[in-house]
C-alpha positions in Angstrom: 16.6 -88.7 -108.6 13.2 -89.9 -109.9 13.9 -92.0 -113.1 10.3 -93.1 -113.5 6.9 -91.7 -112.7 5.2 -92.8 -109.5 1.5 -93.8 -109.4 -0.4 -93.4 -106.2 -3.7 -95.3 -105.9 -6.2 -94.3 -103.2 -8.9 -96.9 -102.8 -11.6 -96.5 -100.0 -12.8 -99.7 -98.3 -16.4 -98.6 -98.6 -16.5 -98.2 -102.3 -15.0 -99.5 -105.4 -14.1 -96.1 -106.8 -10.4 -95.6 -106.8 -8.4 -92.4 -107.0 -5.3 -92.7 -109.1 -2.6 -90.1 -108.9 0.2 -90.3 -111.3 3.2 -88.2 -110.3 5.7 -87.5 -113.0 9.3 -86.7 -112.4 8.9 -82.9 -112.5 6.1 -83.0 -110.1 8.0 -85.2 -107.7 10.9 -82.8 -107.9 8.8 -79.9 -107.0 7.1 -81.7 -104.1 10.4 -82.8 -102.7 12.0 -79.4 -103.1 9.0 -77.8 -101.4 9.2 -80.3 -98.5 12.9 -79.8 -98.1 12.5 -76.0 -98.1 9.7 -76.3 -95.5 12.0 -78.5 -93.3 14.8 -76.0 -93.6 12.5 -73.1 -92.8 11.1 -74.8 -89.8 14.5 -75.8 -88.5 15.8 -72.3 -89.0 12.8 -70.8 -87.3 13.1 -73.0 -84.2 16.8 -72.8 -84.2 16.7 -69.0 -84.2 14.2 -68.9 -81.4 16.1 -71.5 -79.4 19.2 -69.4 -79.8 17.3 -66.3 -78.5 15.9 -68.3 -75.6 19.3 -69.6 -74.6 20.8 -66.1 -75.0 17.9 -64.6 -72.9 18.4 -67.3 -70.3 22.1 -66.5 -70.1 21.3 -62.8 -69.7 18.5 -63.3 -67.2 20.3 -65.9 -65.0 21.8 -63.5 -62.5 18.6 -61.5 -62.4 16.6 -64.6 -61.8 19.0 -65.6 -59.0 18.6 -62.1 -57.5 14.8 -62.4 -57.8 14.9 -65.7 -56.0 17.1 -64.3 -53.3 14.8 -61.3 -52.9 11.8 -63.5 -52.7 13.4 -65.5 -49.9 14.4 -62.3 -48.1 10.8 -61.1 -48.6 9.4 -64.2 -47.0 11.9 -63.8 -44.1 10.9 -60.2 -43.7 7.2 -61.1 -43.6 7.9 -63.6 -40.9 10.1 -61.1 -39.0 7.4 -58.4 -39.5 4.7 -60.6 -38.1 6.9 -61.4 -35.1 7.7 -57.7 -34.6 4.0 -56.9 -34.7 3.3 -59.6 -32.2 6.1 -58.3 -30.0 4.9 -54.7 -30.4 1.4 -55.8 -29.5 2.6 -57.6 -26.4 4.9 -54.7 -25.5 2.0 -52.2 -25.9 -0.3 -54.4 -23.8 2.4 -54.6 -21.1 3.0 -50.8 -21.4 -0.7 -50.1 -21.0 -0.9 -52.5 -18.0 2.1 -50.9 -16.4 0.7 -47.4 -17.0 -2.6 -48.5 -15.5 -0.8 -49.9 -12.5 1.3 -46.7 -12.3 -1.9 -44.6 -12.4 -3.5 -46.8 -9.7 -0.3 -46.6 -7.5 -0.1 -42.8 -7.9 -3.8 -42.5 -7.1 -3.4 -44.8 -4.0 -0.3 -42.7 -3.0 -2.4 -39.6 -3.3 -5.1 -41.2 -1.1 -2.4 -42.2 1.5 -1.3 -38.6 1.5 -4.8 -37.4 2.2 -5.1 -40.0 5.0 -1.7 -38.9 6.3 -2.9 -35.3 6.3 -6.1 -36.2 8.1 -4.0 -38.3 10.6 -1.8 -35.2 11.2 -4.8 -33.0 11.9 -6.3 -35.7 14.2 -3.0 -35.7 16.1 -3.1 -32.0 16.4 -6.7 -32.1 17.7 -5.8 -34.9 20.2 -2.7 -32.9 21.3 -4.9 -29.9 21.9 -3.5 -27.7 19.1 -5.8 -25.3 17.3 -6.6 -25.8 13.5 -6.9 -22.8 11.2 -10.2 -22.2 9.4 -9.1 -23.8 6.1 -7.8 -27.0 7.9 -11.0 -27.3 9.9 -13.1 -26.9 6.7 -11.1 -29.5 4.8 -11.3 -31.9 7.8 -15.1 -31.4 7.8 -15.3 -32.2 4.1 -13.3 -35.4 4.6 -15.4 -36.4 7.6 -18.7 -35.8 5.7 -17.4 -37.6 2.6 -16.3 -40.7 4.7 -19.6 -40.7 6.5 -21.5 -40.6 3.2 -19.4 -43.5 1.9 -20.1 -45.6 5.0 -23.8 -44.9 4.8 -23.9 -45.5 1.0 -25.4 -42.1 0.4 -25.2 -40.1 -2.8 -22.6 -37.8 -1.3 -20.2 -40.7 -0.8 -18.0 -42.5 -3.2 -18.0 -46.2 -3.9 -16.0 -48.4 -1.7 -12.8 -49.8 -3.1 -11.2 -49.4 -6.5 -9.3 -46.4 -7.9 -10.4 -43.0 -6.6 -12.3 -40.7 -8.9 -9.4 -38.5 -9.9 -7.3 -41.6 -10.7 -10.1 -43.1 -12.8 -10.4 -39.8 -14.8 -6.7 -39.8 -15.3 -6.6 -43.4 -16.4 -9.5 -43.0 -18.9 -7.6 -40.1 -20.5 -4.5 -42.1 -20.5 -6.0 -45.1 -22.2 -8.4 -43.5 -24.6 -6.3 -40.7 -26.1 -4.7 -41.3 -29.5 -1.6 -39.4 -28.5 -1.1 -41.7 -25.6 2.6 -41.2 -25.1 2.4 -37.4 -25.1 -0.6 -37.4 -22.7 1.0 -40.0 -20.4 4.2 -38.1 -19.9 2.5 -34.8 -19.5 -0.1 -36.0 -17.1 2.3 -38.2 -15.1 4.8 -35.3 -14.8 2.0 -32.9 -13.6 0.8 -35.5 -11.1 4.3 -36.3 -9.9 5.0 -32.6 -9.3 1.8 -32.3 -7.4 2.4 -35.4 -5.3 6.0 -34.2 -4.6 4.6 -30.9 -3.4 2.0 -32.6 -1.2 4.6 -35.0 0.2 6.9 -32.1 1.1 4.0 -30.3 2.7 3.1 -33.5 4.7 6.8 -33.9 5.7 7.0 -30.3 6.9 3.7 -30.7 8.8 5.0 -33.8 10.5 8.3 -32.0 11.4 6.3 -29.2 12.9 4.0 -31.7 14.7 7.1 -33.4 16.1 8.5 -30.1 17.4 5.1 -29.2 18.9 4.7 -32.7 20.5 8.3 -32.5 21.9 7.4 -29.1 23.4 4.2 -30.6 24.7 6.0 -33.7 26.0 8.5 -31.5 27.8 5.6 -29.5 29.3 3.9 -32.7 30.4 7.1 -34.1 31.9 7.4 -30.9 33.9 3.8 -30.9 35.0 3.1 -32.5 38.4 1.3 -35.7 37.9 2.7 -38.3 40.3 1.3 -38.8 43.8 4.4 -38.2 46.1 3.2 -40.6 48.8 0.6 -43.3 48.7 -1.8 -43.0 51.6 -5.1 -41.7 52.8 -5.9 -38.0 52.3 -6.6 -36.9 55.8 -7.3 -33.3 54.9 -8.5 -32.2 51.5 -7.7 -29.1 49.5 -9.7 -25.9 50.2 -11.1 -26.8 53.6 -11.7 -23.6 55.6 -9.7 -23.5 58.8 -9.3 -20.4 61.0 -8.6 -17.3 58.8 -7.9 -19.1 55.6 -8.3 -22.3 53.6 -6.2 -25.3 53.3 -3.7 -24.6 50.4 -2.8 -28.3 49.8 -3.7 -31.8 50.9 -2.4 -33.9 53.8 -1.5 -37.5 53.0 -1.2 -39.8 56.0 1.9 -42.0 55.9 4.3 -43.7 58.3 7.3 -41.8 59.6 10.2 -42.2 57.2 8.1 -43.1 54.1 10.0 -42.0 51.0 8.6 -38.8 49.3 8.9 -38.8 45.5 9.1 -36.0 43.0 5.7 -35.7 41.1 7.5 -34.4 38.0 10.9 -33.3 36.6 12.1 -30.1 38.2 14.7 -28.2 40.1 15.0 -27.8 43.9 14.6 -24.1 44.8 14.0 -24.6 48.6 15.4 -27.3 50.9 15.4 -26.4 54.5 13.3 -25.3 57.5 10.4 -22.9 57.3 8.0 -21.5 59.8 4.9 -23.7 60.3 6.1 -26.1 57.4 9.0 -27.6 59.3 11.4 -29.2 57.0 10.3 -28.1 53.6 11.2 -28.8 49.9 10.0 -26.7 47.0 10.4 -27.9 43.4 10.1 -25.6 40.4 8.9 -27.5 37.4 8.9 -24.7 34.9 5.9 -23.3 33.0 4.7 -21.7 36.2 4.3 -24.9 38.2 5.8 -25.4 41.7 5.2 -28.0 44.4 5.8 -28.0 48.1 6.5 -30.9 50.5 6.2 -30.0 54.2 6.7 -31.6 57.7 9.5 -33.8 56.4 11.6 -35.8 58.8 14.5 -35.8 56.4 15.6 -33.9 53.2 17.5 -35.9 50.6 18.2 -33.1 48.1 20.0 -29.7 48.0 19.1 -26.4 46.4 19.8 -26.4 42.7 19.5 -30.2 42.3 17.8 -31.4 39.2 15.3 -34.2 40.0 13.3 -36.5 37.7 9.8 -37.8 38.2 9.8 -40.5 40.8 13.1 -39.6 42.5 13.2 -39.7 46.3 13.5 -36.2 47.6 12.8 -36.7 51.3 11.0 -38.7 54.0 7.6 -38.2 55.7 7.8 -36.7 59.2 6.0 -34.4 61.6 8.2 -31.3 61.8 6.9 -27.8 62.1 3.3 -27.3 63.2 2.0 -30.8 62.9 0.0 -33.1 65.1 1.1 -36.4 63.5 3.2 -38.1 60.8 2.0 -37.0 57.4 3.0 -35.1 54.2 1.6 -31.7 53.5 1.6 -31.5 49.6 0.9 -28.4 47.5 0.7 -27.7 43.8 0.9 -24.0 42.7 0.6 -22.4 39.3 2.2 -18.9 39.1 1.9 -18.8 42.9 -1.8 -19.7 43.0 -2.6 -22.9 45.0 -4.4 -25.6 43.1 -6.0 -28.9 44.2 -3.2 -31.5 43.9 -5.8 -34.2 43.3 -6.3 -32.8 39.8 -2.6 -33.3 39.1 -2.3 -37.0 39.9 -2.4 -39.3 36.9 -4.6 -42.4 37.1 -5.6 -44.4 34.1 -8.3 -46.2 36.1 -10.8 -44.0 38.0 -11.5 -46.9 40.4 -7.7 -47.1 41.2 -7.8 -43.5 42.0 -10.7 -44.0 44.4 -8.9 -46.9 46.1 -5.5 -45.1 46.4 -6.6 -41.5 46.9 -9.4 -41.3 49.4 -10.4 -38.9 52.2 -10.6 -40.1 55.8 -13.4 -38.0 57.2 -12.4 -38.9 60.7 -8.9 -37.5 60.1 -10.2 -34.0 59.3 -11.0 -33.2 62.9 -7.5 -34.3 63.9 -6.0 -31.9 61.5 -8.1 -28.8 62.5 -5.3 -27.6 64.8 -2.7 -27.9 62.1 -4.8 -26.1 59.5 -5.4 -23.2 61.9 -1.6 -23.0 62.3 -0.9 -23.2 58.5 -3.5 -20.5 57.8 -2.5 -18.2 60.6 -1.5 -15.6 57.9 -3.4 -14.5 54.8 -0.4 -15.0 52.5 1.0 -18.5 52.9 4.2 -17.6 51.1 5.1 -15.3 54.0 5.7 -18.3 56.2 8.7 -19.4 54.0 11.2 -17.4 55.9 14.5 -19.2 56.2 16.1 -18.0 59.4 19.4 -19.6 58.5 18.8 -22.5 60.8 18.5 -25.0 57.9 18.6 -28.6 59.0 21.4 -30.8 57.7 20.6 -32.5 54.4 21.5 -36.1 54.4 
């Protein structure tokens, strides 16, 4: 391969000294062989590692794909987790807001119940019913508390906002770590308490309704309407002869309608000594009314009349000196002043419509002496069977 030796001369530019290398055939063979072996070794080394790399790539390919897929899924999960956290945060804020509103509503509801209870007690007082000791004390506490609040004193609460109990409940609700457990426990307890108070208020209102219905029935049956509008010519209680005047005399024109002062039942409709044509109404609860000296009777015994119904006409029958109505109100048989049983919302109207004519008192002296001719005025109510025709 190398027939002749090879001479290699190395001559630097900066000097005249030259390096002469003379390579003989054996040396060249050795150098070439060494170079060839080096190339083969390097090629084999890189070839082996390339093979291993390719083999590893083939083995790791599915794993690498799986890793890429998992990385993508991980990124998606991170985005989803962030969205979930934001949604949870908004939901929690909304839940806390709703719970706060719930607490405020429950507190306001409790306040309304307290106001309703006070209103119920006020109604009982206005209707004239007695409060028990505990109810009176509670009402006094509420009154004092409200007065303190209006005056801004230390005993009163602040104006507006959630009541104290509601604020305490709300603070516990919002500050406790176990918020769900506390919320459901407290809300359940409060709900049960409010349901109990609501039932109590409902029962009280039902009882108040019954009491007021009874009171309304009593008021309907209590004489309160003036049977005839006219001057009072002889007042109640004026002493005449051996007794006193047991009613009032109302001056009116002959034939003027006489109206029932309250609901009642006719228990007398006929003629009686001294009274002339007489009507007696029983209003229940011990009240009766009498209408004497009538010219005409428009009802019969047993008739049910309502307040304002026409029961007869003004006249001058019996012991009478002129056209007028003798009107009596009795309670358990005891004569009462009818003036106290005439309803007038305006005192001035009462003075205008119900007045006493002093000059008429002398004119009625003779009649009063006749009416009080006996100690017991009921004794004059003898019906001799000569009852006038009722038209």
